[in-house]
C-alpha positions in Angstrom: 23.9 156.5 -45.1 24.7 153.5 -47.1 24.4 150.0 -45.8 27.7 148.6 -44.7 27.8 145.7 -47.2 27.1 148.2 -50.1 29.9 150.6 -49.4 32.6 148.8 -51.6 30.3 148.7 -54.5 29.3 152.4 -53.9 33.2 153.3 -53.7 33.8 151.4 -57.2 31.1 153.4 -58.7 32.3 156.8 -57.2 35.7 155.9 -58.5 34.2 155.0 -62.0 32.8 158.5 -62.1 35.8 160.3 -60.9 37.6 158.5 -63.9 34.9 159.8 -66.1 33.7 156.4 -67.0 29.9 157.0 -66.3 27.7 154.6 -68.4 24.6 155.7 -69.8 22.5 152.7 -68.9 22.7 150.0 -66.2 21.3 147.2 -64.7 21.4 146.8 -60.8 20.7 143.1 -59.9 20.4 141.2 -56.9 17.9 139.2 -55.1 15.2 140.8 -52.9 16.6 141.7 -49.7 20.1 142.8 -50.8 19.6 146.3 -50.9 19.1 147.4 -54.7 17.1 150.3 -53.7 19.2 151.5 -51.2 22.3 151.4 -53.7 20.2 153.0 -56.4 19.1 155.8 -53.8 23.0 156.5 -53.2 23.9 156.6 -56.7 21.0 158.8 -57.9 21.7 161.4 -54.9 25.4 161.7 -56.4 24.4 162.4 -59.7 22.0 164.9 -59.0 24.0 166.9 -56.5 26.1 169.7 -57.8 29.1 169.1 -55.7 29.5 165.8 -54.8 32.6 165.0 -52.9 31.9 162.0 -54.0 29.0 161.8 -51.7 26.3 164.2 -52.1 26.8 167.7 -50.6 23.1 167.4 -49.2 23.1 171.3 -49.0 23.1 172.6 -52.9 19.6 173.2 -54.2 19.4 170.1 -56.2 20.0 168.3 -53.2 17.4 169.7 -51.2 14.8 169.5 -54.1 16.0 165.7 -54.3 15.5 165.5 -50.3 11.9 166.9 -50.8 10.9 163.6 -52.8 10.2 165.3 -55.9 13.2 166.0 -58.5 12.2 167.4 -61.8 15.4 165.5 -63.0 14.5 162.4 -61.8 11.9 159.9 -63.1 10.8 156.4 -61.3 8.7 154.0 -63.4 6.9 151.4 -61.4 4.7 148.7 -62.1 1.0 149.0 -62.8 -1.0 145.8 -61.7 2.3 143.8 -61.9 3.2 145.2 -65.3 5.6 148.1 -66.8 3.5 149.0 -69.8 4.7 151.0 -73.1 2.6 154.3 -72.1 5.3 154.6 -69.3 8.4 153.9 -71.5 7.1 156.3 -73.7 6.8 158.9 -71.0 10.4 158.2 -70.1 11.5 158.9 -73.5 9.8 162.5 -73.1 11.4 163.0 -69.7 14.9 162.4 -71.5 14.3 164.8 -74.4 13.9 167.9 -72.0 16.8 170.0 -70.7 17.9 169.1 -67.0 16.5 171.5 -64.6 18.7 171.9 -61.6 21.0 168.8 -61.7 24.1 167.9 -64.0 22.4 164.7 -65.0 19.1 163.4 -65.8 18.3 160.1 -64.3 15.4 157.5 -64.8 14.9 154.3 -62.7 13.1 151.4 -63.8 11.9 149.2 -60.8 11.2 145.6 -61.5 12.6 146.3 -65.1 11.7 142.3 -65.7 7.9 143.3 -65.7 8.0 145.3 -69.1 5.7 143.6 -71.4 6.8 143.2 -74.9 5.7 146.6 -76.3 7.6 148.6 -73.3 10.5 146.6 -73.8 10.7 147.2 -77.4 10.2 150.7 -76.7 13.0 151.0 -74.2 15.3 149.5 -76.9 15.0 152.6 -78.9 16.4 154.7 -75.7 19.0 152.5 -75.4 20.1 152.6 -78.8 20.5 156.2 -78.8 20.8 157.3 -75.3 20.6 160.9 -74.5 24.0 163.0 -73.6 24.4 163.3 -69.8 21.6 160.8 -68.7 21.6 157.9 -66.7 18.8 154.9 -67.1 19.0 152.3 -63.9 17.1 149.3 -64.5 16.5 147.4 -61.0 15.8 143.5 -61.4 16.0 140.3 -59.3 15.0 138.3 -62.5 17.7 139.3 -65.0 16.8 136.4 -67.2 13.3 138.0 -67.8 15.1 141.0 -69.6 15.5 140.8 -73.4 19.2 139.8 -74.3 19.2 143.1 -76.7 18.5 145.1 -73.3 20.9 143.2 -71.3 23.5 143.6 -73.8 23.4 147.5 -74.1 23.5 147.9 -70.4 26.5 147.9 -67.9 25.9 145.3 -65.3 26.0 145.6 -61.5 25.5 142.7 -59.8 24.8 142.6 -55.9 25.7 140.0 -53.6 27.3 139.6 -50.0 29.9 136.8 -49.6 30.7 135.0 -46.6 33.6 137.3 -45.4 30.9 140.0 -45.2 29.1 138.4 -42.6 30.5 139.8 -39.6 29.8 143.3 -40.8 26.3 142.8 -41.7 25.9 140.8 -38.6 27.2 143.8 -36.5 24.6 146.1 -38.5 21.6 143.8 -37.5 22.7 143.8 -33.9 22.9 147.4 -34.0 19.4 147.4 -35.1 18.2 144.4 -32.5 20.4 145.0 -29.5 18.4 142.3 -27.9 19.0 139.5 -30.5 21.3 136.8 -29.5 24.3 136.0 -31.9 22.8 132.6 -31.9 19.3 134.2 -32.9 20.9 135.7 -35.6 23.0 132.9 -37.1 20.0 130.9 -37.3 18.0 133.3 -39.3 21.2 133.8 -41.5 20.9 130.2 -42.5 17.5 131.0 -44.0 18.5 133.8 -46.2 22.7 133.8 -46.5 23.5 137.2 -48.5 20.0 138.8 -47.9 20.5 141.2 -45.0 17.2 143.1 -45.4 14.9 139.8 -45.6 16.7 138.7 -42.4 16.0 142.4 -40.7 12.4 141.8 -42.0 12.1 138.2 -40.3 13.6 139.8 -36.8 11.1 142.6 -37.0 8.3 140.2 -37.8 9.6 137.6 -35.1 9.6 134.7 -37.8 12.2 132.7 -35.9 9.9 131.8 -32.8 7.0 131.0 -35.3 9.2 128.8 -37.5 10.4 127.0 -34.1 6.5 126.8 -33.5 5.7 125.1 -36.6 8.6 122.5 -36.4 7.4 121.5 -33.0 4.1 120.7 -34.4 5.4 118.5 -36.8 7.5 116.8 -34.0 4.5 116.9 -31.8 2.3 114.7 -34.3 5.3 112.4 -35.7 6.1 111.3 -31.8 2.1 110.6 -31.1 1.9 113.8 -28.9 -0.7 115.3 -30.6 -3.4 114.3 -33.2 -3.4 114.8 -37.1 -6.6 117.0 -36.7 -5.0 119.3 -33.9 -1.9 119.6 -35.7 -3.2 120.2 -39.3 -5.8 122.7 -38.0 -2.5 124.4 -36.5 -0.6 124.3 -39.5 -3.3 125.4 -42.0 -3.9 128.3 -39.7 -0.7 129.5 -38.7 1.8 128.6 -41.4 1.6 131.5 -43.9 2.8 131.1 -47.6 5.9 133.0 -46.6 6.7 130.3 -44.0 6.4 127.3 -46.0 9.4 128.1 -48.1 11.5 128.8 -45.0 10.4 125.6 -43.3 11.8 123.9 -46.6 15.0 126.0 -46.3 15.4 124.7 -43.1 15.3 120.8 -43.9 17.6 121.7 -46.7 20.1 123.3 -44.4 19.9 120.1 -42.2 20.8 117.9 -45.3 23.8 120.2 -45.9 25.0 120.0 -42.4 24.2 116.2 -42.3 26.8 116.0 -45.0 29.3 118.2 -43.6 29.8 120.0 -47.0 30.9 123.4 -45.2 32.8 123.2 -42.1 31.7 127.1 -41.1 28.0 125.9 -42.0 25.6 127.8 -39.2 23.3 125.2 -37.5 19.7 125.7 -37.0 19.1 123.2 -34.5 15.9 121.6 -33.4 14.6 118.2 -31.9 12.6 117.5 -35.2 16.3 117.1 -36.8 17.3 114.7 -34.0 13.8 112.8 -35.0 14.5 112.7 -38.5 18.1 111.7 -38.3 17.0 108.8 -36.0 14.8 107.5 -39.0 16.1 104.8 -41.6 17.5 106.8 -44.5 17.1 110.1 -43.2 18.3 112.1 -46.1 15.7 110.4 -48.2 13.1 111.0 -45.6 13.9 114.8 -45.2 14.1 115.1 -49.2 10.7 113.8 -49.2 9.5 116.2 -46.6 10.7 118.8 -48.7 8.8 117.4 -52.0 5.5 117.2 -50.1 5.9 120.9 -48.8 6.9 121.9 -52.3 3.6 120.6 -53.5 1.8 122.6 -50.8 3.4 125.8 -52.2 2.7 125.2 -55.7 -0.9 124.7 -54.9 -1.7 127.5 -52.4 -3.7 129.4 -54.8 -5.7 126.5 -56.1 -8.8 124.8 -55.3 -7.2 122.0 -53.4 -7.8 122.6 -49.5 -4.6 123.2 -48.0 -5.3 121.2 -44.9 -6.0 117.8 -46.8 -2.5 118.4 -48.3 -1.1 119.1 -44.8 -2.7 115.9 -43.5 -1.5 113.8 -46.4 2.2 114.9 -46.0 2.0 114.6 -42.2 0.8 110.7 -42.6 3.1 109.7 -45.5 5.9 111.2 -43.4 5.1 109.6 -40.2 4.5 106.3 -42.2 7.7 106.1 -43.9 9.7 107.3 -40.8 8.5 104.3 -38.7 8.9 101.4 -41.3 
């Protein structure tokens, strides 16, 4: 079952197949959390089926083999230690030279195609220059600009994104997955990942919203003198993960947009910290400074600089600036 926000794209693909306009290579591009793998899976299932309508029948021999997870006419190329090496692409070339076993097409999928090293990318170009008849090569990426221009120019592009009009459908799907989640809680999470439903779904499952609320409250407790710098910095150092820092920054940037009224339909993540910040002199500049300091922390998370020291420096700077 395809995700509802991807169905229009899949329908367009099936119409293209029905018109006998199947490409031999294409790039499926989209940010992590949009559903690239799910769309690829649906496209592959339809191509391997012997009796698509256009959905795969699920009953033919090829569908049953595909359902088992090991189809001889499908090859998946994945990263090895964050790289796709030339040996994997050479294996793909060999795969395409063999005759199809039970499916009408041979299909290969390169996940994280932007991770190909130079030798692998050059080897892939040879496949793209003379693509085998009846084959389809799918490259998945969320960093299109990291692919060679010569590779991009030889592929049909399929860019996935969710626009504002699709939010009601996405919201309904998310509420079906999490019936206990209020519409307000969902709206707040959507402000952090607009257009990335699977990322929002993961945040719901990990209860990220309440954790971010706690982090924001710790900021406020220090700024208003309710907690000491030592206690707050210890808490933030221990509980704010490397995934949470960019989300906190996203909330701050969201508050900037709300303050300027750029979008009348802008969803709002309300928190008392926002009220405190916007009661200070030059609040926008203060929020931007806090964003910049968080960015410094994110850049240095893997360095030798102790995160807690950076947190303490950030908190002191913001408190001093906000009380001038």
